[in-house]
N, C-alpha and C positions, 0 to 999 in steps of 0.2 A: 304652354296656357299663357305664361308671362309676356311671352311676345306678342299675343294676340291683345291682351288688354294693354300694353305699351303702344301699339298700332294705333288702337281707337282711341287712346288718350292723347297720342300726337294728332292724330286727324281732327279731332275737336277743338283742342287748344291751338292748333299750328298758329305762328306767328303772321301767317299771309293774312289772317283776318283780325289779328289783334295785335297791338303794340305795348302790352302790358303782359303780367302774368294771371290775369283774370282767367276764368273758364267761361266762355261766351255761351249765352242762353239762347240769344237770338241770332241763328245763323243762316238757315236757308231764306234766300228772299222770297221763295214761293210763299212762305208763311203770311205774308203780308197781304196777298190776295188782291182783289179790286175793291176796296172797301165802299167807293161810290156807286158801284154797280147796280144799275135799277134797269125799268124797261124803256128807260128815256137814254140810256147811254151811261155816261161816266160824269155828267155834270156835276159842279160844287154848288150851281144856282138854281138849277131846274131838276129837282130830285123829288124821293119819296119821303115821307114824314119820318120813317122808320130809321133814316140814314142822317138824321140831324146833329148826331155826335161825330160825322164826319165832313159834313158840307161846311160852305162858308158861313158863319155864324149870322151874318147880316141877312141872309137869305131866308132864315125862318118867318120873316114877315109876308114871304108868298104863300104861305099856309093859312087855310079859313080858320076862325076860332075854334077851339075844341076840337083839335085834329089830333089823332093817335094811331099808331101802327107799330108793325114788327115784322121781321124777317128771318128766314132760313136759308141757311146755305149749304150745298154740297159740292165737294172738289174731289177731281179723281186723284188716283196716287200715280206718282212719277215713280216708276220702276227705277231709272238712273237720274237722280235730279241733284247728286252733288258727287265731289270727287271719290275715287276709290270705290265706284259703282255702289254707292250709298244712295238709297231712296230717298224721296220726301213724301211726307203726306200730311193731311189735315184730320185732325181728331173730329169727326162727323158724328155729332149726338143731339141730344134733346137741347141743347143749349142754343138760344135765337143767336144771329149773327148780329142783329141791331135792332132796336126799340126807340122809340120817340113819343113826345106828346107836346103839343104847343096849346097855350091859351093866350088870349090879348086883352088888353086894357088901353083904349085909345089908341095912341099911336105906338104904344109898347108891344113888343111879343115876347114871351117867355118860354121856354122848353127845357125839358127834361131828355137826357138821351142815355142809350147804353149801346156800346158796341165791341166787337172783337178786334182789337188793333192788329193782333197777331196769334196766328194758331198755326203751328209747324212741328213736325217731327223728322228725324232723322231715322232713316230705317234700315237696319243691318241684318244681313243673312246671319242664320245660326251660326256660333261657333262652337266647334267641336272641344271637349275637354281633354286634355293631355297630360301625362305625368311622364316622370323620369322612367317608370316601369313600362310606360305604353305610350311613348313617343308619336305613335301613328293615331292616338284617340283610343278613349276608353269606351266609345260607343254612346256616351252621354254628351248632350249639347246643351249650350244657355243660351237665352235671347239678350239683346242689349236694347234698351229703351233710352230714347233721347227726347224728351218733347216739352213744349215751353207754349204758353198761351198767355197774352195780355189782354186784360178787360179794361175798360174805359166808363167811366161813370161821369155825365156830362150836365153843367147847368148853363143854358145858353140865354142871351137876353139882345134884343135889338129896338131900335128906335127909328121911324121912318120920319122923314121931314117931306112934305108935300108940297109940290111945287115950288121947291127950293131954288132952283136954277133955272128952270123954263116951266111953262104950263104944262099940264099933261105929263109929268115926270114926277120922280121921288128920287132921294137919297136915302140909305138905309145904312146904318151904321150897328155892328154887331159885335158881339163879347162872347166868349166860350172859356169856361174852366172846366177842366178836366182831371179827375182821380184817376189814376191808371194803377193796376194791380198785376203784378207778374207771378204766375204760378210755374216754376219749373220742376222736373222729375226726371232723374236720370238712375237707371237699373243695369249695373256692370257686374255680371258673375254674382258674388256674395256680397255686394256693395250696392246699397240704396241711398241715393241722396234726394232730398226734396228740400227746396227753397221757395221764398216768396218775399216779395219787397214793393213798395209803394212809392210813386213818384207822381207828382202834381205837373200841368201845364196849361199853357193857353192859347187861344187863337182869336185874332182879331182880324175884322172884316170889313168890307164897305160894299155896297150892291146900288148901281144907278140904273133906273129904270125909265123908260120914255115910251109913250104911248103913240105909236105910229097911225093906227086907226082902232076902231072900235074893238076888233079882234086880234090886232097885231102888236106886238111890244117887241122892244129891243133891250137887254139887260146886259152889262157889263160888270163884271164881279172882280174882287182881288181880295185875298185874304194871305195872312202868314201865321203859322202856327210854330209855338217852340218846341224844343227837343225834350225827349223823355229818356231818362236814365236810370239804372237799376244797378245796385250794388249789394248782395247780401253776403255777409261772411258765412262760412260753412267750416265745420271741423268734422272730420271723418277719423273715426277711431278703429283700426285694424287690432283686435285684441285676440291673442293667441291665433293666429292664422297663418297657415302654411301655403303662400301662394301658388308653389309648385303642385301640391298634392289636393288642395281643396279642404284638407282635413286639420284638426285642430293639432297644435303643438304649443310649447312652452318658449315661443320666441319673443313674448313681451308685447307689450300694447304699442302702437306706432300711430302717432297724430299726424295728420295732414290738414294743413290750414290754406284756404284759399277762397276767392271771392266768385261767387256766380252773378255775373254782369250781362245787362243789355241795354242796348240803345236803339232809339227811334230818332232820326235827326230831324232839324229843323226843316220847314219845306214852305213854298209858296205856291197859290194856285192863282191862275187868271184865267177868268170864264168870259165866253160870248155866247148869249142865246138870243136867237132872231127868229121871229115869225116871218119868213120869206113870202108866204101867203096866207090867205086865211086858214089853210087845213096843213102847210108845210113848215116846219120849224127845224131850225140846226141848232144842234149845241156843239160848242168846241170847249176845250180844256187844255191848257200847258200847267204841269206840275214840275216844280224844281225840288229834287231833296238834296239837301246841303250835308252830304256826309263829311266833306274834306273839314268841316270845322271841329272834327273830333280827332283828326290825325291819325285814323285807324286804317291806312291802305286803302281806303275806299274813295273810288271819284265820285264827284256830284253827278246827280242822275237827273235826266230830263225825260218826262212822259208826256207823251201826246194821245189826244182822244177826240173823236167827233162822231156825231151820230145826227141821222136825218129821222124825223117823227111825223107821220101822216096820221092826220085825224079824221078818219073815217066817216065818224058822227061822234056823238056826245058818249055813245059806250064804249067804240073799240079804237085804239090808237096803237098800231105797230111801229116798230123802229128798226133802223138797221144801222151798225157803225163799226169801229175799231178802237183797239186800244194799244198802244206800243209802249213797252216798258224794255229796260235793260238792266244792267249791272255790269261795271267795270272795276277792276282794281288796279293800282298803281304798278304792281308786280303780278304779271300774267301767269303764275303758276297753275300748270296742269291744263293751259289754254282755257280756262275757266270763261275767259272775258267772251269769245265767240258762242259759248253755249248758254249764255245767260239772255240773249235777246229773245223776245216774245211779241208777236203781232197778234193780238186776240180779235177774232171776228166776234161781233156782237150783235144778237138779234133778241127783241124784246116785244112785248104786247102788254098794254094796260088794258085792262076792263073795269069799267064804272057801271054802277047800278044804285041809284038812289044815293043814300050816303057812305057806301061800300066801294072800295077799290081793291083789284086784285093786280098784282104785279108779277109777271113771269119774265125770266131773261136768262139766256144762256150766253156763254163767253167760251170760245175755243180757239185755242192756240196750237192743236196738233198738226195743222198744214203749215204754219208759217212761225213755228216756236224754234228756238234753238234746242240743242240736244238736252238740255237740263230743263225746259220749259214747256214741253209737250203736256199741255194739261187742258180739261174742261172743267168749267165752274158753272154750276146751276144755281139759281136763286130764285124763292119766293117770297112775295110782301103781300101783306093785308093791311089795308088802311080805314079807317073811319073817320068822316068829317061831320061834325054835329054842329 
């Protein structure tokens, strides 16, 4: 029994993933999901109102006055998503994946956003209880839980300079402040640990738009978001606990002090969105995640995505594209680097009717994902433009 607990503790706190003594809450990269995912692909400047908490803040000027929306997301479980045959999954429940609202005043745009920046669990097989009298097991089992969620609440503002550089163009500057809350829960045999912490960060962005013709535009955007760090001190008291038998004994209280830590790095986004014809649009995005600034054995990460959107009419607009991501460590223990690459194929459909819109999208990496990234993500969003 003790060996099982020590093994799990070692896996969770292993120094491959942390250069300090903190217990890391944000571990599985799959928990980040694809936060910008929508029926138009993965663009940071051409997106849905529900995702304004993740977008380039300058791009909220693209929405009509009094727009609002929310989204829900489902993700498949990955049976082997981490080392030692540990699975990963998302807590799929009633909580929206994202929500947002925008209103305007002259050249100003203001927005409120909510989003789940991280939602991930480590999934372990049940572990059999053993004792000195029953080294092969007592027939009883216990489950291990290890889950983390990060919520983000955002205030966004942007200002549009019309015809500043050339005619038929605009330059938008935006700023977003986010208040982030991490909730962590771990259950390990007779030990339950829960922790919460808050941290704020900000994002600054710009967007340049040029009208090619009446129905065609080209937009270029860039934004930079600062890191989010969590650290919550925890004291665990094991009082009169015989770890070999699971029964009480007078061994006295033992106190364990440690920190529950989480980290989301600085990142930048470079977007291009262009109407190649009156009915066909191409969205591209490059995202850089700057892990190396924290010296935590993780390499900087580059993500690429592109999608083509075809407007059949004012009501329907299907799309198809891809999203590529990976995760690499300086020390490639357990050959993990080759198992973290993923190429998601994205298919989406936007439906418009009067002031309402419905956004459907699915992203799948079952065919072109590494061993730890074979996953399917589905998302639905509803928007209203008043």
